[in-house]
MIBA-639765 format. One record per residue: x negated, y negated, z of N, C-alpha, C, CB in turn; residue in three letters. Coordinates in steps of 0.1 Angstrom, whole numbers, padded with zeros to 4 digits, always signed. Atoms other than C-alpha are relative to their C-alpha. Last residue first. Glycine has a CB too. Layout:
XYZXYZXYZXYZALA...
//
This chain:
+0002-0002-0014+0076+0189-0082-0008+0017-0005+0019-0001+0011UNK-0008-0012-0008+0069+0175-0108-0003+0003+0003+0006+0008-0001UNK+0006-0013+0003+0054+0140-0107+0008+0011-0001-0008+0002+0009UNK+0005-0002+0017+0075+0107-0114-0009+0012+0003-0009-0016-0008UNK-0010+0005+0015+0096+0106-0083-0002+0001-0015+0002-0012-0001UNK-0008-0011+0002+0072+0124-0057+0012-0001-0012+0005+0003+0013UNK+0006-0016+0005+0046+0101-0064+0011+0011-0005-0007+0007+0014UNK+0009-0002+0015+0068+0074-0064-0007+0007-0001-0007-0008-0005UNK-0015-0004+0007+0085+0086-0030-0006-0001-0012+0016-0009+0001UNK-0004-0013+0000+0048+0088-0013+0010+0002-0013+0007+0004+0014UNK+0013-0007+0006+0039+0049-0021+0003+0013-0006-0011+0001+0011UNK-0014+0004+0013+0079+0041-0007-0012+0007-0010+0007-0022-0005UNK-0013-0007+0003+0064+0063+0024+0004-0009-0015+0013-0002+0014UNK+0008-0009+0003+0034+0038+0028+0010+0006-0004-0009+0006+0008UNK+0004+0004+0018+0060+0008+0024-0014+0012-0002-0008-0023-0003UNK-0007-0004+0011+0085+0025+0046-0009-0008-0007+0017-0002+0000UNK+0000+0000+0012+0068+0032+0077+0002-0001-0014+0000+0003+0000UNK+0015+0001-0009+0094+0034+0100-0012+0002-0011-0002+0013+0013UNK+0009-0016-0004+0125+0026+0081-0014+0002+0000+0002+0011-0010UNK+0012-0002+0002+0146-0004+0085-0006+0014+0002-0005-0010+0008UNK+0007-0014-0006+0179-0009+0072-0015+0000+0002+0002+0011-0010UNK+0012+0001+0002+0196-0041+0062-0005+0010+0013-0003-0017+0001UNK+0009-0002-0009+0235-0034+0062-0014+0003+0000+0003+0008+0005UNK+0012-0004+0003+0261-0051+0045-0008+0006+0010-0006-0008-0006UNK+0003-0003+0019+0296-0047+0043-0014+0006+0003+0000-0017-0014UNK+0008-0013+0001+0292-0046+0085+0006+0003-0015+0003+0014+0013UNK+0004-0007-0010+0314-0078+0086-0004+0015-0001+0010-0001+0009UNK-0005-0013-0008+0329-0086+0052-0009+0004+0017-0002+0014-0013UNK+0009-0017+0001+0306-0111+0031+0009+0006+0013-0024+0000+0004UNK-0018-0011-0005+0331-0142+0039-0009+0008-0013+0025-0010-0004UNK+0001-0003+0013+0296-0165+0030+0011+0010-0005-0013+0005-0003UNK-0006+0015+0005+0301-0174+0068+0005-0001-0016-0011-0013+0003UNK-0012+0003-0005+0297-0139+0074+0007-0013-0008-0001-0002+0014UNK-0007-0004+0009+0265-0135+0052+0017-0001+0005-0006+0015-0003UNK+0003+0006+0014+0252-0164+0072+0006+0011-0009-0016-0003-0002UNK-0008+0015-0004+0254-0148+0106+0006-0004-0009-0008-0012+0003UNK-0014-0009+0001+0240-0114+0091+0007-0007+0003+0002+0012+0007UNK-0002-0006+0016+0208-0134+0080+0016-0001+0006-0008+0018-0007UNK-0004+0012+0005+0209-0151+0114+0006+0005-0014-0011-0012-0001UNK-0009+0002-0009+0205-0115+0135+0006-0013-0014-0006-0005+0019UNK-0012-0009+0005+0180-0105+0110+0013-0005+0006-0003+0015+0003UNK-0004+0005+0016+0159-0138+0113+0012+0010-0001-0014+0002-0014UNK-0018-0006-0005+0168-0139+0158-0002-0003-0021+0019-0016+0016UNK-0010+0003-0011+0129-0158+0156+0015+0002-0007-0002-0017+0006UNK-0002+0019-0004+0110-0142+0131+0008+0000+0007+0004-0010-0009UNK+0005+0004-0015+0100-0106+0140+0000-0013-0002-0014+0005+0005UNK-0003-0008-0010+0119-0079+0116-0006-0009+0013-0005+0016-0003UNK-0015-0008+0000+0126-0101+0084+0002+0005+0017-0001+0018-0012UNK-0013+0010-0003+0096-0124+0089+0014+0005+0003+0003-0007-0013UNK+0002+0009-0014+0072-0096+0095+0008-0009-0002-0013-0007+0004UNK+0008+0012+0003+0083-0080+0061+0001-0004+0016+0006-0013-0014UNK+0010+0000-0007+0108-0048+0052-0006-0015+0002-0008+0010-0007UNK+0002+0008+0002+0145-0040+0042-0013-0004+0009+0010-0006-0001UNK+0009-0004-0008+0160-0015+0030-0009-0013+0002-0007+0013-0005UNK+0010+0011+0001+0194-0031+0019-0016+0012+0007+0006-0019+0013UNK+0017-0005-0010+0226-0007+0023-0014-0007-0008-0005+0024-0001UNK+0013-0002+0012+0259-0019+0007-0015+0004+0010-0002-0018-0011UNK+0010+0009-0002+0285-0004+0030-0018-0002-0008-0001+0003+0012UNK+0011-0009-0011+0312+0017+0010-0014-0015+0006-0010+0018-0014UNK-0009-0001-0010+0338-0007-0007-0006+0011+0011+0014+0004-0006UNK-0006-0016-0005+0311-0017-0029+0006-0001+0011-0010+0011+0003UNK-0006+0001-0010+0314-0057-0042+0004+0014+0007+0009-0009-0003UNK-0017-0001+0002+0309-0055-0078+0002+0002+0015+0008+0016-0012UNK-0002-0014-0006+0268-0050-0074+0021+0002+0003-0013+0000+0020UNK+0000-0007+0012+0268-0083-0087+0002+0011+0004-0011+0000-0009UNK-0008+0008+0010+0286-0094-0054-0004+0005-0018-0005-0017+0004UNK-0012-0007-0003+0263-0078-0032+0009+0002-0007+0004-0005+0008UNK+0008-0014+0002+0229-0093-0052+0014+0010+0006-0018+0002+0012UNK-0001+0000+0012+0244-0126-0047+0001+0013-0005-0010-0005-0005UNK-0015+0005+0007+0252-0123-0013+0003+0002-0008+0002-0010-0001UNK-0013-0012-0007+0224-0109-0004+0008-0001-0006+0007+0000+0013UNK+0006-0007+0010+0200-0137-0022+0011+0012+0001-0016+0003+0002UNK-0004+0004+0011+0224-0162-0002-0007+0012-0012-0003-0015-0001UNK-0010-0008-0005+0214-0141+0035+0003-0004-0018+0010-0006+0016UNK+0001-0012+0004+0178-0150+0021+0012+0007+0002-0010+0007+0005UNK+0000-0007+0019+0186-0184+0017-0001+0013+0002-0015-0004-0013UNK-0010+0005+0006+0200-0187+0052-0002+0004-0012+0003-0013+0001UNK-0013-0011-0002+0172-0168+0066+0011+0001-0007+0006-0002+0010UNK+0000-0010+0008+0148-0193+0055+0008+0012+0003-0013+0004-0001UNK+0000+0006+0015+0167-0220+0072-0005+0010-0009-0010-0012-0001UNK-0015-0003+0006+0164-0200+0103+0009-0005-0010+0008-0001+0008UNK+0005-0014+0002+0125-0199+0104+0018+0001-0006-0008+0012+0016UNK+0012+0000+0016+0126-0241+0095+0003+0018-0005-0024-0005+0007UNK-0006+0006+0014+0150-0248+0123-0004+0005-0012-0002-0014-0001UNK-0013-0008-0004+0135-0223+0151+0009-0001-0009+0008-0003+0013UNK+0004-0019+0008+0097-0238+0140+0012+0006-0001-0012+0014+0011UNK+0001-0002+0016+0118-0275+0143-0006+0009-0007-0004-0009-0006UNK-0012+0004+0011+0134-0268+0174-0004+0000-0013+0006-0013+0002UNK-0010-0019+0004+0102-0251+0190+0007-0003-0009+0012+0008+0013UNK+0007-0007+0008+0083-0287+0181+0002+0016-0001-0011-0004+0003UNK-0005+0008+0018+0107-0307+0197-0009+0006-0010-0003-0022-0002UNK+0010+0006+0005+0111-0289+0231-0003-0004-0013-0008+0006+0003UNK+0001+0019-0003+0139-0287+0249-0016+0001-0004+0004-0007+0022UNK-0014+0006+0009+0140-0245+0238+0001-0018+0001+0018+0008+0011UNK-0012+0006-0009+0111-0239+0256+0008-0006-0007-0003-0008+0010UNK+0000+0013-0015+0085-0220+0236+0014-0005-0001-0012-0017-0003UNK-0004-0008-0014+0095-0189+0212+0002-0008+0013-0012+0008+0004UNK-0021-0006+0003+0099-0207+0178+0004+0003+0012+0006+0016-0012UNK-0007+0011-0004+0063-0223+0184+0014+0004+0002-0002-0010-0009UNK+0001+0003-0012+0047-0188+0182+0009-0012+0008-0013-0003+0001UNK-0001-0003-0010+0059-0182+0155+0002-0002+0010-0002+0003+0002UNK-0014+0005+0001+0051-0211+0136+0008+0011+0010+0007+0001-0018UNK-0001+0011-0012+0020-0201+0151+0011-0004-0002-0009-0012+0002UNK+0002-0006-0009+0021-0168+0130+0001-0014+0008-0011+0009+0000UNK-0012-0004-0007+0032-0188+0100+0000+0006+0014+0005+0008-0008UNK-0007-0015+0006+0000-0200+0095+0014-0003+0009-0011+0019+0007UNK+0011-0013+0012-0023-0232+0095+0010+0012-0002-0018+0008+0009UNK+0000-0014-0004-0002-0258+0121-0005+0008-0015+0016+0004+0006UNK-0002-0008+0015-0002-0301+0122-0003+0021+0000-0015-0009-0013UNK+0014-0005+0008-0006-0312+0155+0008+0008-0010-0015+0010+0010UNK+0007-0011-0001+0025-0331+0172-0006+0005-0010+0005+0007+0005UNK+0011+0000-0009+0038-0370+0181-0007+0019-0002+0007-0006+0019UNK+0000-0010-0013+0066-0366+0154-0013+0003+0000+0008+0014+0001UNK+0017+0006-0015+0064-0391+0128+0002+0006+0011-0002-0019+0008UNK-0005+0002-0012+0099-0374+0108-0008-0010+0011+0001+0015+0005UNK-0009+0008+0008+0083-0371+0072+0011-0004+0013+0008+0010-0014UNK+0001+0014+0005+0049-0364+0088+0010-0009+0002-0001-0001-0013UNK+0004+0008-0011+0066-0335+0109-0005-0016-0006-0012+0008+0007UNK-0013+0007-0008+0089-0324+0081-0010-0012+0017+0014+0020+0008UNK-0006+0011+0009+0053-0320+0057+0013-0006+0010+0005+0006-0017UNK+0007+0013+0001+0037-0299+0086+0003-0016-0009-0010+0004-0006UNK-0002+0003-0010+0067-0275+0093-0010-0016+0005-0002+0014+0005UNK-0011+0008-0003+0070-0272+0055+0002-0004+0016+0012+0009-0005UNK+0006+0015+0012+0031-0263+0052+0019-0010+0003-0003+0008-0028UNK+0010+0009-0011+0036-0236+0082+0003-0014-0011-0023+0006+0002UNK-0006+0005-0013+0067-0219+0064-0007-0013+0006-0001+0012+0011UNK+0000+0015+0005+0047-0216+0028+0008-0007+0015+0010-0003-0018UNK+0013-0001+0006+0033-0175+0033+0003-0019+0003-0003+0011-0019UNK+0007+0005-0012+0062-0167+0057-0018-0007-0005-0001+0014+0013UNK+0009-0010-0001+0087-0168+0025-0009-0009+0016-0010+0002-0018UNK-0003-0006-0011+0115-0191+0021-0009+0011+0007+0011+0003-0003UNK-0012+0005-0006+0116-0221+0000-0001+0008+0017+0015+0006-0010UNK+0010+0007-0008+0083-0209-0019+0008-0009+0012-0009-0011-0009UNK+0011-0003-0012+0098-0180-0022-0004-0011+0009-0013+0007-0005UNK-0010-0006-0012+0127-0196-0044-0010+0008+0013+0014+0013-0009UNK-0007+0015-0012+0100-0221-0061+0010+0010+0005+0009-0017-0007UNK+0000-0002-0010+0080-0192-0078+0006-0003+0011-0007-0003+0001UNK-0006-0010+0000+0067-0209-0102-0001+0002+0013-0005+0009-0007UNK-0014-0003+0011+0067-0246-0108+0006+0014-0004-0004-0004-0014UNK-0012+0008-0002+0031-0248-0095+0009+0000-0013-0005-0014+0003UNK-0008-0003+0009+0013-0219-0092+0006-0006-0003+0004+0008+0000UNK+0004-0001+0008-0020-0228-0073+0007+0008-0017-0010+0004+0008UNK+0008-0017+0001-0002-0244-0049-0004+0002-0014+0012+0014+0005UNK+0017+0002-0002-0005-0285-0042+0001+0016+0004-0007-0013+0015UNK+0010+0005+0005+0023-0293-0064-0009+0003+0001-0002-0009+0001UNK-0004-0007+0011+0052-0269-0048-0016-0004-0013+0018-0005-0005UNK+0010-0012-0006+0043-0284-0012+0000+0007-0017+0008+0012+0017UNK+0011+0004-0007+0049-0319-0027-0003+0018+0010+0005-0017+0011UNK+0009+0004+0010+0082-0305-0048-0014-0006+0003+0007-0010-0009UNK+0004-0005+0008+0095-0288-0018-0013-0004-0011+0009+0003-0004UNK+0010-0007-0006+0095-0316+0006-0009+0015-0013+0011+0006+0015UNK+0015+0006+0003+0108-0336-0023-0010+0009+0008-0003-0016+0006UNK-0003+0012-0003+0139-0312-0025-0012-0008+0003+0007+0000+0011UNK+0012+0004-0010+0139-0296-0056+0001-0007+0010-0008-0007-0006UNK+0007+0014-0004+0171-0293-0069-0009+0002+0007+0006-0010+0007UNK-0006+0009-0012+0185-0252-0078-0014-0015-0002+0000+0011+0020UNK-0017+0005+0003+0186-0228-0107+0001-0008+0006+0011+0006+0003UNK+0009+0014+0000+0143-0218-0099+0016-0005-0004-0016-0004-0014UNK-0013+0006+0007+0148-0178-0090+0001-0015+0001+0015+0007+0006UNK+0004+0011+0009+0111-0173-0091+0012+0001+0000-0009+0000-0012UNK+0005+0009-0001+0112-0151-0058+0001-0009-0006-0007+0001+0001UNK-0014+0012-0009+0141-0129-0067-0008-0015+0004+0006+0008+0022UNK+0011+0016+0000+0112-0111-0087+0012-0009+0002-0012-0005-0019UNK-0008+0012+0004+0143-0083-0094-0008-0011-0003+0009-0005+0011UNK+0013+0014-0010+0118-0053-0093+0010-0012-0004-0022-0006-0010UNK+0005+0008+0006+0146-0024-0108-0007-0014+0010+0011-0003-0008UNK+0007+0010-0016+0149+0010-0100-0002-0011-0006-0016+0005+0010UNK+0012+0011+0010+0175+0027-0129-0004-0006+0014+0008-0016-0015UNK-0002+0012-0008+0195+0057-0118-0012-0005-0008-0001+0000+0017UNK+0021+0004-0007+0202+0084-0146+0004-0012+0010-0018-0011-0017UNK+0010-0004+0010+0235+0103-0161-0010-0003+0008+0000-0006-0014UNK-0002-0015-0003+0266+0095-0136-0015+0006-0011+0018+0006-0006UNK-0004-0002+0001+0252+0061-0129-0001+0012-0003+0004-0005-0002UNK+0000-0015+0007+0232+0045-0106+0013+0000-0010+0001+0013+0012UNK-0013+0000+0013+0218+0011-0106-0001+0017-0003-0005-0010-0018UNK+0003-0010+0007+0189+0005-0076+0017+0003-0006-0008+0011+0011UNK-0012-0009+0000+0183-0028-0066-0003+0018-0010+0015-0012-0010UNK+0005-0009+0010+0149-0045-0057+0015+0003+0002-0014+0012+0003UNK-0006-0009-0004+0137-0080-0037+0005+0011-0017+0013-0008+0010UNK-0004-0010+0010+0113-0103-0033+0010+0009+0001-0008+0006-0001UNK-0012+0000+0004+0096-0126-0010+0006+0006-0011+0002-0009+0000UNK-0011-0001+0010+0062-0130+0002+0014+0000-0001-0002+0009-0006UNK+0013+0004+0007+0038-0130+0034+0011-0009-0013-0013+0015-0007UNK+0013+0004-0012+0071-0116+0052-0008-0009-0010-0012+0016+0007UNK+0001+0014-0002+0108-0111+0032-0012+0002+0011+0016-0008+0005UNK+0008+0009-0006+0113-0081+0014-0004-0014+0000-0008+0005-0003UNK+0006+0016-0002+0141-0066+0009-0009-0001+0003+0004-0007+0008UNK+0009-0004-0013+0158-0032-0010-0007-0019+0000-0017+0019-0003UNK+0009+0013+0003+0188-0023-0024-0014+0002+0012+0012-0016+0004UNK-0009+0007+0016+0216+0003-0030-0016-0010-0002+0023-0014+0004UNK+0001+0012-0006+0204+0031-0002+0002-0011-0017-0016-0001+0011UNK-0014+0004-0005+0215+0066-0009+0002-0017+0003+0004+0008+0013UNK-0007+0001+0014+0183+0079-0021+0013-0006-0005+0001+0011-0003UNK-0005-0013+0007+0173+0088+0010+0004-0001-0014+0013+0005+0008UNK-0011-0002-0007+0147+0061+0019+0003+0014-0004+0012-0010-0002UNK+0002-0005-0012+0112+0053+0006+0015+0006+0008-0008-0013+0007UNK+0003-0016+0003+0121+0052-0030-0003+0002+0016-0015+0005-0012UNK-0011-0008+0000+0137+0017-0026+0003+0013-0002+0006-0003-0006UNK-0006-0003-0018+0107+0005-0007+0015+0009-0004+0005-0020+0012UNK+0007-0018-0007+0083+0021-0041+0013-0004+0018-0032-0001+0006UNK-0011-0012+0003+0111-0007-0059-0007+0010+0006+0003+0003-0017UNK-0013+0000-0003+0103-0033-0037+0007+0007-0007+0005-0011+0001UNK-0003-0004-0014+0066-0030-0037+0016+0003+0001-0005-0012+0010UNK+0004+0013-0009+0054-0032-0073+0013+0006+0011+0002-0020-0009UNK-0018+0007+0001+0053+0002-0092-0006-0011+0014+0019+0017+0006UNK+0001+0011-0009+0016+0025-0094+0017-0008-0008-0020-0012-0002UNK-0013+0003+0003+0012+0062-0102+0003-0013+0007+0010+0010+0005UNK-0001+0012-0015-0021+0076-0103+0014-0005-0008-0018-0016+0003UNK-0015+0008+0002-0030+0111-0116+0002-0009+0007+0011+0008+0001UNK-0009+0000-0011-0065+0118-0113+0010-0005-0005-0004-0006+0011UNK-0011+0005+0009-0097+0132-0134+0013-0002+0010+0003+0010-0013UNK-0012-0008+0003-0129+0142-0119+0013-0008-0004+0003+0007+0012UNK-0001-0011+0013-0164+0130-0114+0014+0011-0005-0013+0012+0003UNK-0001-0011-0007-0159+0114-0076-0004+0012-0018+0019+0000+0011UNK+0006-0004-0011-0173+0077-0087+0000+0018+0002+0008-0010+0012UNK+0012+0004+0002-0166+0076-0124-0013+0003+0016+0004-0016-0005UNK+0011-0010+0009-0136+0096-0126-0015-0004+0008-0002-0006-0019UNK+0002-0013-0007-0124+0076-0096-0007+0007-0006+0011+0007+0003UNK+0008+0003-0015-0130+0039-0107-0002+0016+0007+0010-0012+0013UNK+0018-0001-0001-0118+0053-0138-0006-0002+0007-0007-0006-0005UNK+0002-0012+0004-0083+0065-0128-0012-0003-0002+0008+0006-0010UNK+0004-0006-0010-0083+0029-0106-0004+0018-0003+0013-0004+0009UNK+0015+0004-0010-0087+0010-0132-0001+0010+0011+0001-0015+0009UNK+0008+0000+0006-0059+0027-0153-0014-0001+0003+0003-0007-0007UNK+0000-0013-0005-0036+0025-0126-0011+0006-0010+0017+0008+0000UNK+0005-0008-0014-0039-0011-0124-0007+0014+0000+0012+0001+0010UNK-0010-0004-0008-0035-0019-0161-0004+0005+0018+0006+0012-0009UNK-0007-0014+0006-0062-0035-0182+0011+0007+0014-0017+0014-0004UNK-0013+0004+0011-0064-0075-0176+0002+0014-0002-0004-0010-0016UNK-0006-0006+0000-0088-0082-0148+0011+0002-0007+0000+0000+0008UNK+0011-0010+0012-0115-0106-0154+0008+0013+0005-0021+0000+0004UNK+0003+0003+0012-0096-0132-0125-0014+0011-0009-0004-0016+0002UNK+0005-0016+0016-0079-0111-0103-0003-0005-0013+0014+0011-0006UNK+0003+0007+0011-0065-0149-0090-0002+0014-0009-0012-0011+0001UNK+0007-0008+0007-0052-0139-0054-0002+0002-0017+0003+0009+0006UNK+0012+0005-0001-0039-0166-0037-0012+0012-0005-0001-0006+0013UNK+0004-0006-0015-0006-0151-0028-0018-0004-0001+0004+0021+0002UNK-0011-0004-0018+0003-0159-0060-0007+0003+0007+0012+0013+0003UNK-0002+0010-0007-0025-0166-0087+0005-0002+0012+0003-0006-0007UNK+0011+0000-0007-0024-0140-0111+0001-0015+0006-0014+0003-0011UNK+0000+0014-0006+0014-0134-0116-0013-0011+0003+0006+0002+0012UNK-0001+0012+0004+0013-0107-0143+0004-0013+0003+0005+0002-0006UNK-0010+0006-0008-0002-0078-0133-0001-0015-0005-0003+0003+0015UNK+0006+0012+0002-0002-0052-0157+0003-0009+0006+0000-0004-0012UNK-0003+0017+0005+0017-0022-0148-0017-0007-0003+0008-0010+0017UNK+0012+0006+0000+0016+0019-0145+0006-0014+0001-0011+0003-0012UNK-0006+0015+0003+0044+0045-0147-0017-0008+0007+0020-0004+0010UNK-0002+0007-0013+0023+0077-0157+0005-0012+0003-0009+0000+0006UNK-0013+0004-0004+0029+0091-0190+0002-0003+0012+0009+0008-0002UNK-0004-0017-0005-0007+0105-0192+0016+0000+0003-0010+0008+0017UNK+0000-0009+0009-0019+0074-0211+0006+0014+0001-0012+0001-0003UNK+0017-0004+0004-0006+0051-0190+0004+0013-0009-0013+0007+0018UNK-0002-0018-0006+0035+0040-0188-0014+0004-0006+0017+0013-0008UNK-0003-0001+0015+0046+0000-0189-0005+0015+0005-0008-0011-0015UNK-0001-0016-0006+0058-0020-0158-0004+0007-0017+0021+0004+0007UNK-0002-0005+0012+0044-0055-0163+0002+0011+0002-0008-0002-0008UNK+0008-0009+0010+0033-0064-0127+0013+0000-0011-0005+0018+0006UNK-0002-0001+0014+0042-0087-0102-0007+0003-0010+0003-0007-0002UNK+0002+0005+0005+0023-0079-0068+0006+0000-0013-0008+0001+0002UNK-0009+0012-0004+0031-0062-0038-0004-0014-0010-0005-0005+0018UNK+0006+0009+0002+0017-0028-0051+0005-0015-0002-0006+0004-0007UNK-0009+0006-0002+0028+0008-0039-0005-0013+0002+0006+0006+0009UNK+0005+0013-0004+0001+0027-0052+0015-0007+0000-0012-0007-0011UNK-0013+0010+0004+0006+0065-0055-0004-0014+0005+0015+0005+0008UNK-0001+0010-0011-0026+0085-0059+0012-0007-0008-0016-0009+0004UNK-0010+0015+0008-0026+0119-0073-0002-0009+0013+0021+0003-0005UNK-0006-0012+0012-0048+0151-0065+0006-0008-0006+0010+0013+0003UNK-0011+0003+0004-0071+0130-0032+0002+0010-0017+0001-0017+0001UNK-0010-0013-0003-0098+0146-0013+0009-0004-0007+0006+0003+0015UNK+0004-0007+0004-0122+0117-0024+0008+0015-0004-0008+0000+0006UNK+0001-0011-0013-0100+0092-0004-0005+0013-0015+0021+0004+0012UNK-0003-0008+0007-0101+0056-0026-0008+0014+0006-0001-0006-0014UNK-0011-0012-0006-0113+0036+0003+0004+0013-0007+0013-0007+0001UNK+0003-0005-0010-0146+0017-0007+0010+0013+0007-0002-0011+0007UNK+0013-0012+0001-0144+0018-0043+0001+0008+0015-0019-0008-0003UNK-0007-0013-0002-0107-0001-0041-0011+0014+0003+0008+0002-0015UNK-0011-0002-0008-0122-0028-0024+0009+0009+0000+0006-0009-0001UNK+0013-0003-0016-0153-0030-0040+0011+0007+0005-0007-0014+0012UNK+0013-0016+0002-0131-0026-0076-0003+0001+0016-0019-0003-0011UNK-0009-0011-0002-0109-0056-0061-0007+0016-0005+0013-0005-0008UNK-0004-0004-0017-0138-0077-0054+0010+0011+0004+0008-0014+0007UNK+0006-0008-0006-0149-0070-0091+0004+0000+0015-0013-0002-0003UNK-0005-0014+0005-0116-0081-0111-0010+0009+0011-0003+0003-0020UNK+0008-0009+0018-0119-0112-0093+0001+0014-0001-0020+0000-0003UNK+0004+0009+0007-0106-0137-0064-0004+0006-0016-0011-0006+0008UNK+0004-0008+0013-0089-0107-0051-0007-0012-0009+0014+0008-0009UNK-0009+0008+0012-0085-0124-0013-0007+0003-0012+0001-0017+0002UNK+0008+0008+0005-0099-0097+0010+0008-0005-0010-0013+0005-0004UNK+0008+0001+0009-0068-0077+0026-0011-0012+0000+0008-0001-0010UNK-0008+0017+0001-0059-0076+0065-0008+0003-0015-0006-0019+0014UNK+0007+0013-0004-0062-0039+0077+0001-0006-0006-0010-0002+0001UNK-0010+0012+0000-0050-0003+0079-0009-0011+0002+0013+0000+0011UNK+0006+0012-0008-0071+0030+0077+0014-0013-0006-0021-0005-0007UNK-0004+0011+0008-0054+0066+0071-0010-0010+0009+0017-0003+0000UNK+0006+0013-0003-0064+0099+0073+0004-0011-0005-0012-0001-0001UNK+0013-0003+0007-0054+0138+0066-0010-0013+0004+0003+0002-0017UNK+0010+0010+0010-0015+0131+0074-0017+0003+0002+0003-0017+0004UNK+0010+0002-0014+0003+0159+0075-0010-0009-0004-0009+0013+0006UNK+0012+0008-0002+0034+0163+0057-0006-0005+0007+0000-0007-0003UNK+0006+0000-0015+0063+0192+0055-0014-0013-0006-0007+0021+0006UNK-0001+0017+0001+0079+0187+0018-0006-0003+0010+0015-0007+0000UNK-0013+0005-0009+0085+0223+0025+0002-0015-0005-0003+0000+0017UNK-0015-0012+0010+0061+0238-0006+0013-0009+0006+0003+0027+0008UNK-0004-0017-0002+0036+0213+0018+0011-0001-0012+0008+0007+0019UNK-0016-0007-0002+0024+0178+0013+0004+0011-0006+0009-0008-0005UNK+0002-0010+0006-0015+0167+0025+0017+0004+0002-0012+0009+0006UNK-0008-0014-0011-0015+0133+0034-0001+0010-0009+0019+0000+0006UNK+0000-0009+0004-0042+0102+0030+0006+0011+0004-0008+0002-0001UNK-0004-0008-0007-0029+0070+0039-0004+0009-0008+0011+0000+0006UNK+0005-0008+0004-0044+0035+0030+0001+0013+0005-0009-0003+0000UNK+0004-0009-0009-0030+0005+0042-0003+0012-0010+0012+0001+0012UNK-0004-0011+0009-0028-0030+0031-0003+0012+0012-0010+0002-0016UNK+0007-0009-0005-0023-0062+0044-0001+0012-0009+0005+0002+0013UNK+0004+0006-0012-0014-0097+0036-0007+0011+0003+0010-0005+0012UNK+0002+0015+0004+0004-0101+0000-0014-0004+0013+0019-0011+0003UNK-0012+0013-0001+0008-0064-0002-0008-0012-0002+0009-0001+0016UNK+0003+0016-0002-0012-0035-0009+0007-0013-0005-0012-0001-0005UNK-0009+0020+0004+0000-0004-0004-0011-0009+0006+0021-0006+0013UNK
//
C-alpha cells in the first residue's frame, strides 16, 4: 500500500482454504517521490524476494491499462499531487516493479496495480457499493453491478470543480504545485486544512500562531471549547465533513437511492480520527434529506493492505 503519506509492505502466504499467514510486515512514512530513481530506490529496499505475485494499492491518480501479461496496471497521471512529482517515470507502475524484481532477483513476477479507491472496494465482502478515502487526500469509488458483470470505478471525486472558488481557496490553490486541479480535494483533505486555518487567522486578524500540519489542527480541535483557536479548528474540520457528506449524497442518488443500506468502505485518518468527523458526516446526510441509516460508512481493519490482496485474488486465477 503506497498512499499519500504512509506505506505498508506485507508479505503473506495464502493457503488453498484462503487462510493467510503474515510472514513479514513493514510500515512507515513515505519519502517524497520527486524522481523515478527515488521511487525505484524505495521499491528496491522493500520488495520481498519470497513473493510470487505483488498487488499494489496505489494512492495516486492513474490511467488504467493492461500490462503485457494481461494484468491490471496504470500510468501515473497527476504528477505533482501530494508533492510527489515522479520526474522521469513514464512507464506503467507494474511494469517498473516487474523489471526491478527481475533485475534484482532474476525471476519473473505477476504484478497487479490499481488506485486506492478501487482496492478499498476489494477489501470488503463484495456487497459494499462504494469506497471513501478522507485523509491526506480525498477520493471515492463506486461498484456497479449488473446480472453479467461488476464494474469497479475510481471516481476521482477530488477533481470536482463545478463551483465558485472562495478567495481563500483561490489563494491556497495558486500556491500549490497543481493549480486549477483537485479543487474539491483542496477543500476537504487533511493536506490543505492547516492552510485554511492559517488563512482564516490572517483574514480575521486573530492573535494566533500559524500551524503547519493537519495533526496540529486536530490537536487544537480537542482543546478547551472556549478557546478561539480550538473553535476555528473545529469549524474547519466540521466544514470538511459536510463537503464529504454532499459527495456521499450525490453518490447515493446516482445509485438510484437503493432501498437496502448503501454501504461505503471508509478509510483515512481524517475520517476516523478527525474531530467528530464521522458523526458530522451522518448528521449532514440527514440535513440533505438522506434517511437515517440509509448510508453506512464501514470501517474494515487493515483495509488498505487487504485491498491489495483483494486486487490480486480478483485478477489472478485461483
